[in-house]
C-alpha positions as CSV (number, residue, x, y, z in Angstrom):
1,G,73.8,42.9,93.1
2,I,77.2,43.3,94.8
3,N,78.3,46.8,94.4
4,G,81.1,46.3,96.9
5,S,81.9,47.5,100.4
6,V,82.0,51.3,100.9
7,A,85.6,51.0,102.2
8,T,88.1,48.1,102.0
9,F,91.4,47.5,103.7
10,Q,93.1,44.4,102.3
11,N,96.6,45.3,101.5
12,G,98.2,44.7,104.9
13,E,97.4,48.1,106.3
14,S,98.5,48.8,109.9
15,N,97.0,51.2,112.4
16,L,98.8,54.0,110.6
17,A,96.0,53.7,108.1
18,M,93.0,55.8,109.3
19,L,89.4,56.4,108.3
20,I,88.0,59.3,110.3
21,G,84.9,61.5,110.4
22,V,82.8,60.3,107.5
23,T,79.5,58.5,106.9
24,L,79.4,55.1,105.1
25,V,76.0,54.1,103.6
26,N,74.5,51.7,101.0
27,G,77.4,49.3,100.7
28,S,76.6,45.7,99.7
29,G,79.8,43.8,100.6
30,T,82.9,42.3,99.1
31,L,83.0,38.8,97.5
32,H,85.8,36.9,99.1
33,G,84.6,33.3,98.9
34,W,81.5,34.6,100.8
35,I,80.2,38.1,100.9
36,F,81.6,40.2,103.7
37,G,81.4,43.7,105.1
38,G,78.6,45.9,103.7
39,G,80.1,49.1,105.1
40,I,83.8,48.1,105.6
41,F,85.8,45.0,104.8
42,C,89.1,44.3,106.5
43,Y,91.3,41.4,105.4
44,Y,94.7,41.0,107.0
45,A,94.4,44.7,107.8
46,S,94.3,46.7,111.1
47,P,93.2,50.3,110.4
48,V,91.9,52.9,112.9
49,L,88.2,53.5,112.2
50,S,87.2,56.6,114.2
51,Y,84.3,59.1,114.4
52,L,82.3,57.3,111.7
53,I,78.7,56.6,111.1
54,I,78.1,53.3,109.3
55,R,74.5,52.7,108.5
56,D,72.1,51.2,106.0
57,N,74.6,48.7,104.6
58,Y,73.9,45.1,103.6
59,A,76.1,42.0,103.3
60,F,74.4,38.9,101.9
61,E,76.3,36.7,104.4
62,Y,78.7,38.2,107.0
63,G,79.1,41.7,108.6
64,G,76.4,44.1,107.6
65,G,78.4,47.1,109.0
66,I,82.0,45.8,109.3
67,A,83.7,42.5,108.6
68,C,87.1,41.9,110.3
69,H,88.4,38.9,108.4
70,Y,91.6,36.8,108.9
71,G,94.4,38.6,110.6
72,S,92.6,41.9,111.0
73,S,92.8,43.9,114.3
74,P,91.2,47.3,113.7
75,I,90.6,49.8,116.4
76,I,87.0,51.0,116.2
77,D,86.5,54.1,118.2
78,H,83.6,56.5,118.5
79,V,81.7,54.8,115.7
80,T,77.9,54.5,115.4
81,I,76.9,51.3,113.5
82,E,73.2,51.3,112.9
83,N,70.5,49.8,110.7
84,N,72.8,47.4,108.8
85,E,71.9,43.9,107.9
86,A,73.7,40.6,107.3
87,G,72.1,37.5,105.9
88,Y,73.9,35.1,108.3
89,F,76.2,36.5,111.0
90,G,77.1,39.9,112.4
91,G,74.5,42.5,111.6
92,G,76.7,45.2,113.0
93,I,80.2,43.6,113.1
94,H,81.5,40.2,112.1
95,C,84.9,39.0,113.4
96,E,86.4,35.9,111.9
97,G,89.7,34.1,112.2
98,A,92.7,35.2,114.4
99,D,91.5,38.8,114.7
100,S,91.9,41.0,117.7
101,P,89.6,44.0,117.1
102,V,89.1,46.6,119.8
103,I,85.8,48.5,120.0
104,L,85.7,51.6,122.1
105,N,83.1,54.3,122.9
106,S,80.7,53.2,120.2
107,V,77.0,52.5,119.6
108,I,75.8,49.4,117.8
109,R,72.1,49.7,117.3
110,G,69.2,48.5,115.1
111,N,71.1,46.0,113.1
112,I,69.8,42.7,111.8
113,A,71.3,39.2,111.3
114,D,70.3,35.5,111.8
115,A,72.8,35.3,114.6
116,G,75.0,37.9,116.3
117,S,72.7,40.8,115.4
118,G,75.2,43.2,117.0
119,I,78.5,41.3,116.9
120,S,79.4,37.8,115.8
121,V,82.7,36.3,116.9
122,W,83.4,33.3,114.6
123,S,86.1,30.8,114.0
124,N,89.3,29.9,115.9
125,S,91.3,32.3,118.0
126,T,89.4,35.5,117.5
127,S,89.9,37.8,120.5
128,L,87.6,40.8,120.8
129,V,87.7,43.6,123.3
130,V,84.7,45.9,123.7
131,E,84.7,48.9,126.1
132,N,82.4,51.8,126.9
133,T,79.9,50.7,124.2
134,L,76.2,50.4,123.9
135,L,74.5,47.6,122.0
136,C,70.7,48.0,121.7
137,E,67.7,47.3,119.6
138,N,69.3,44.7,117.4
139,T,67.3,41.9,115.8
140,G,68.3,38.3,115.5
141,S,69.5,35.4,117.6
142,R,71.7,36.8,120.4
143,C,73.2,40.3,120.2
144,I,76.7,39.0,120.6
145,Y,77.2,35.5,119.2
146,N,80.3,33.3,119.5
147,E,80.6,30.4,117.1
148,G,84.0,28.8,116.8
149,G,86.7,27.2,118.9
150,N,88.8,29.1,121.4
151,S,87.3,32.5,120.5
152,S,86.9,35.1,123.3
153,Y,85.6,38.5,124.1
154,T,86.1,40.9,126.9
155,L,83.4,43.4,127.8
156,V,84.2,46.3,130.1
157,N,81.6,49.0,130.8
158,V,79.3,47.7,128.1
159,T,75.5,48.1,128.1
160,I,73.5,45.4,126.2
161,T,69.8,46.1,126.3
162,N,66.5,45.8,124.4
163,N,67.8,43.3,121.9
164,E,65.9,40.3,120.5
165,N,66.7,36.8,121.7
166,G,69.3,37.4,124.4
167,A,72.4,39.4,125.1
168,L,75.1,36.9,124.3
169,Q,75.9,33.3,123.6
170,L,79.1,31.2,123.9
171,S,79.7,27.9,122.1
172,Q,82.5,25.6,121.0
173,G,85.0,26.5,123.6
174,G,84.2,30.2,123.8
175,Y,85.5,32.4,126.7
176,A,84.0,35.7,127.9
177,T,85.0,38.1,130.6
178,I,82.4,40.7,131.7
179,V,83.2,43.6,134.0
180,N,81.3,46.8,135.0
181,S,78.6,46.0,132.4
182,V,74.8,46.0,132.2
183,L,72.9,43.1,130.5
184,W,69.2,43.9,130.9
185,G,66.0,43.4,129.0
186,N,67.2,40.9,126.4
187,P,64.7,38.0,126.7
188,P,64.5,35.1,127.1
189,N,67.8,35.1,129.0
190,E,70.8,37.3,129.0
191,I,73.5,34.6,128.6
192,A,73.3,31.3,126.9
193,I,76.1,28.7,126.9
194,S,75.8,25.9,124.4
195,S,77.8,22.7,124.1
196,P,79.2,20.5,122.7
197,P,82.1,20.5,121.9
198,G,82.9,23.0,124.7
199,P,83.6,23.5,127.5
200,N,82.8,27.2,127.6
201,S,83.7,29.7,130.3
202,V,82.4,33.0,131.4
203,V,83.7,35.3,134.1
204,I,81.4,38.0,135.5
205,T,82.1,40.6,138.1
206,Y,80.7,44.0,139.1
207,S,77.9,43.7,136.5
208,D,74.1,44.0,136.5
209,I,72.7,40.8,134.9
210,S,68.9,40.4,134.6
211,G,68.0,37.1,136.2
212,G,71.3,36.8,138.0
213,L,73.3,33.6,138.1
214,E,70.2,31.5,138.0
215,G,69.2,33.1,134.7
216,I,72.3,32.0,132.8
217,Q,71.5,29.0,130.5
218,G,74.4,26.6,130.7
219,N,75.4,23.0,130.3
220,L,77.3,20.3,132.2
221,G,81.1,21.0,131.9
222,D,80.7,24.7,131.2
223,T,82.1,27.1,133.8
224,V,80.5,30.3,135.2
225,A,82.6,32.3,137.6
226,W,80.1,34.6,139.3
227,L,82.4,36.9,141.3
228,D,82.1,39.8,143.6
229,G,79.9,42.9,142.9
230,N,77.3,41.4,140.7
231,I,73.6,42.5,141.0
232,D,70.2,41.7,139.5
233,L,68.4,45.1,139.8
234,D,66.6,47.3,137.4
235,P,69.4,49.7,136.1
236,L,66.8,52.6,135.9
237,F,67.6,53.9,132.5
238,R,66.6,57.5,131.9
239,D,64.1,56.7,129.1
240,A,64.4,53.3,127.5
241,E,61.4,53.9,125.3
242,A,63.2,56.9,123.8
243,S,66.4,54.9,123.5
244,D,68.1,56.9,126.3
245,Y,70.1,54.2,128.2
246,R,72.0,56.6,130.5
247,L,71.5,55.9,134.2
248,S,68.9,57.9,136.2
249,V,69.7,59.4,139.5
250,G,69.3,56.7,142.1
251,S,70.3,53.9,139.7
252,P,71.9,50.9,141.6
253,C,74.6,50.9,138.8
254,I,76.0,54.2,139.8
255,D,79.3,53.9,141.7
256,A,78.7,50.1,141.7
257,G,81.6,49.1,139.4
258,T,85.3,48.5,140.1
259,Y,88.4,50.4,139.1
260,F,90.6,47.4,139.1
261,F,90.1,43.7,138.1
262,E,92.7,41.1,137.4
263,W,92.0,37.5,136.4
264,E,94.4,34.7,136.0
265,G,97.4,37.1,135.8
266,E,95.8,39.4,133.2
267,T,94.8,43.0,134.1
268,I,91.3,43.5,132.6
269,I,90.7,47.0,134.0
270,D,92.9,49.5,135.8
271,L,91.4,53.0,136.1
272,S,92.8,56.0,137.8
273,P,90.4,58.3,139.8
274,D,90.3,60.9,137.0
275,E,88.8,58.3,134.7
276,Y,85.5,58.0,136.5
277,I,83.1,60.2,138.6
278,G,82.2,59.4,142.2
279,Q,83.5,56.8,144.6
280,A,83.8,54.1,141.9
281,P,83.1,53.6,138.2
282,D,79.5,53.0,137.2
283,M,78.3,49.9,135.5
284,G,77.4,50.2,131.9
285,A,78.5,52.3,128.9
286,F,77.6,55.7,130.3
287,E,79.4,57.2,133.3
288,S,76.8,59.2,135.3
289,G,77.6,62.9,135.3
290,A,80.0,62.7,132.4
291,T,79.7,65.4,129.7
292,T,81.1,63.3,126.8
293,N,79.0,61.4,124.4
294,I,79.9,58.0,123.0
295,E,77.6,58.4,120.0
296,A,79.4,59.4,116.8
297,D,77.9,62.1,114.7
298,G,80.6,62.1,112.0
299,S,82.5,65.0,113.6
300,L,86.0,65.1,114.9
301,P,86.8,64.8,118.6
302,G,86.0,67.7,120.8
303,R,88.8,67.3,123.3
304,F,92.2,65.7,123.9
305,V,91.9,62.1,124.9
306,L,94.7,59.6,125.9
307,Q,93.3,56.0,125.9
308,Q,94.5,53.0,127.9
309,N,96.9,51.0,125.8
310,H,95.8,47.7,124.3
311,P,96.6,45.0,125.2
312,N,97.6,45.6,128.8
313,P,99.5,43.7,130.2
314,F,101.4,43.1,127.0
315,N,104.2,41.1,125.3
316,P,105.9,41.9,123.0
317,Q,104.1,45.1,121.9
318,T,101.2,47.3,122.7
319,T,99.2,50.1,120.9
320,I,98.5,53.5,122.4
321,H,95.5,55.4,121.0
322,Y,94.9,59.1,121.4
323,E,92.6,61.8,120.0
324,L,93.3,65.4,119.0
325,P,90.5,68.1,118.6
326,K,92.8,70.2,116.5
327,Q,96.1,70.2,114.6
328,T,98.9,70.4,117.1
329,T,102.4,69.4,117.9
330,V,102.6,66.0,119.6
331,T,105.2,64.2,121.8
332,L,104.7,60.8,123.2
333,R,107.3,59.3,125.5
334,I,107.8,56.1,127.6
335,F,109.3,56.2,131.1
336,D,110.2,53.6,133.7
337,L,109.1,53.6,137.4
338,A,112.1,55.8,138.3
339,G,111.1,58.4,135.8
340,R,113.9,57.6,133.3
341,L,113.2,58.1,129.7
342,V,112.9,54.7,127.9
343,D,111.7,55.4,124.4
344,V,110.2,58.2,122.3
345,L,107.3,57.2,120.0
346,V,106.5,60.6,118.7
347,E,108.8,63.7,119.0
348,G,107.5,67.1,118.2
349,E,105.4,66.0,115.3
350,V,102.6,68.2,113.9
351,Q,99.6,66.0,113.6
352,P,96.1,66.8,112.3
353,A,92.9,66.6,114.3
354,G,91.4,63.2,114.8
355,A,92.3,59.8,116.2
356,H,96.0,58.6,116.2
357,T,97.9,55.5,117.4
358,A,101.4,54.6,118.3
359,T,103.0,51.2,119.0
360,W,105.6,50.4,121.6
361,N,107.6,47.3,121.1
362,G,108.9,47.0,124.7
363,R,112.4,48.2,123.8
364,D,114.4,51.2,124.7
365,L,116.1,53.9,122.5
366,Q,119.0,51.6,121.9
367,G,116.7,48.7,120.8
368,R,117.3,46.7,124.0
369,A,114.4,44.6,125.3
370,M,113.1,46.1,128.6
371,P,112.4,43.8,131.5
372,S,109.0,43.0,132.9
373,G,107.5,45.8,135.0
374,T,105.3,48.9,135.1
375,Y,106.0,51.7,132.6
376,F,104.4,55.1,132.0
377,Y,103.5,56.8,128.7
378,R,103.0,60.5,128.5
379,L,101.3,62.5,125.8
380,E,102.3,66.2,125.5
381,T,100.7,68.7,123.2
382,G,100.4,72.5,123.2
383,G,98.6,73.0,126.6
384,Y,97.7,69.4,127.3
385,T,99.6,66.7,129.1
386,E,98.4,63.3,130.4
387,T,100.2,60.2,131.7
388,K,99.0,56.6,132.0
389,R,100.7,53.4,133.1
390,M,101.0,50.0,131.5
391,T,102.5,46.6,132.3
392,L,105.1,44.7,130.3
393,I,105.3,40.9,131.0
394,R,108.2,38.9,129.5
């Protein structure tokens, strides 16, 4: 029977709503025309989902682990989504209809669906961003499956490996951008592009793709932009048989990525030197030599983290995500290039341990719209300060 999703967000929740540090199991989905979201169902809601384990849930149709339905743009950070099942699409996550979910620092493993065993991106205008995430050992047709006009996904430092029936598929006018990523060991081919109605487009740079350009299955009218830095070499995982997909010493993916990539006026990645180890970022989800772990165990963050804002560049607003390992006093300010204070998003507020977000609307303290340009946001807590830059485009 349908006992319901373990957690639901369907009352217009913003990213001020947070679910942190718990395990969600044995959900069976929410009936909303179809059955969605065994673990979590979001409908016109955009919560922060952080440091969660979502496992052993089932949805008869869409989204075994999570369903992001119309108008939902959750931030999914440090979440392990494993051993969930959907009867149709999205064993791990299903995104449908004008959603802009962001998946960060997560593991999507061992899920099952007819299509999109890891993630399905379905219906018009869905825009998905996935960064520093591992998708492995999922069962079904294509680990990431796009079905629906004008949907897109951006993969940055993602590892997709050891999944059944291919890494990803684009169809019906889909668009994908792949940077600093590893797609390896997902037979029969890593990327399949199916038309009509199309055309579909994929941009690939500084990534390790099994089979290379020739291994991409495409159709007349589809576009594959095979740019600088791509390789077709065994990534030398530490122990794939034991599900350890970190890079071994000597891997061709170490220091083989890029810290900056811009495409058609949009900045896809812009890292500072303190955000990677070595001469350049690595390809894949795991930075070699890093001491942090992307796999969630249900516990709270172990250190202070200030994430890159999303989207970036942005107009009219952007979201800043940060993590606190303990309760502390927080200040978050915006500055211009000259160092002048522009806005204060959080001022001396005592906040609990966990993940937090703040939104900047591109205006100053007086409510005036700021011009296009580069701005800085600075997080200050008791003993920790970090600054990152962002770009506003009018």
